[in-house]
N, C-alpha and C positions, 0 to 999 in steps of 0.2 A: 832486344825482344820487341816485337810489335804489339799493337793494341789488342789484337785478337788473342795472342798468347797470354797477355796480362789478364784479360777477361777470363780465359780458361782457368788460370791459376786461382784467381779470386773466387770463381764459382766452386771449384773443387775444395778450396780452403773453407769456404762458408759451410759446405756440406759436412765436412769432417768436424768442423768446430761446433756446429749445431748438435751433432751426435755427442761430442765430448761434453758439452755443457749439460746435457741431460744426465750423463753419468756423474758429473760433478755434483749436481743437486742431490743425488743419492748418497754421494760420498760425504757431504757436509751436513746432511740432515737425516733424521729418522723417518720412518714411514709416515708418521703423523705430522711431519714438518718441523719438529723441534731441531735446534742446532745440535750437532754431535759433540761440539766443543762447548763446555759449559763455563769454563773459567780458567784461572791460573792457579798454580800451586807453587809455593816458595820452598826453600830448603828446609824450613821447619814444619812442612806439611800443612801450612795454612792454605785454605782454599779461598780464592777471591772470584766472585761471579763477574761475568763480563757486563760492562755497562753498554748503553746504546750509542756511546760516542763513536762516530764514524771512523775516526783515526784508529781506534782500538779494534773495531770490527774489521776494518780493511786489512790491518796488519795481521790479525789472526787468520783471516782468510788467505792472505798471501803466504804465510808460513805453512798453513795446513794443506793448501792445494798445490804449492810449488812442485813437490815431487810428481804430482799427477800431470802438471803442465810439462815438465821435462819428459815424462814418459810419452805424452801425447806428441810432442815434437819429434821424438826419436821414432816412434811407430809410424809417423806420417811423413817423414822425410824433411823435417824443418830444422834449421838452426835457430837458436834464440839469441837475440841481441838485447842485452840489458842496458838500461839507461846509465849514463856515466855519473849522473848526479841525482841525489834524492830530490823529490818533488818536481822532477822533469817528466813531461808526458811524451810518449807513453812509457810505462814502466818497463815493458818488454815488447819486442817486435819479433814476429815469426818471419823468417826468410827461407823459402824453399831451397833445398840443397842444390837443385838443378839451376838456380838462378845465380848468375855471377854478379857480385857487387861491384 
């Protein structure tokens, strides 16, 4: 694939990703900007509010939006490659199905 093709795919990906992220904001928050997920519940039905710890917030977001990410990839012709190890960056990569690895 030449540089022109790569640029075309990057531009198209950015466009659909920008639209997707706008939809995600609506999915994870209410109209007034509050989080739609408020905490955890255990098997005894005790509710624990979410702290501001970034590890907790990022994991909740990951779990909450992962089905949306899968749907985005499928609707837009991408495969998702997950990282092989925890704490490796990036957590996932989108590869267009037309691109051979």
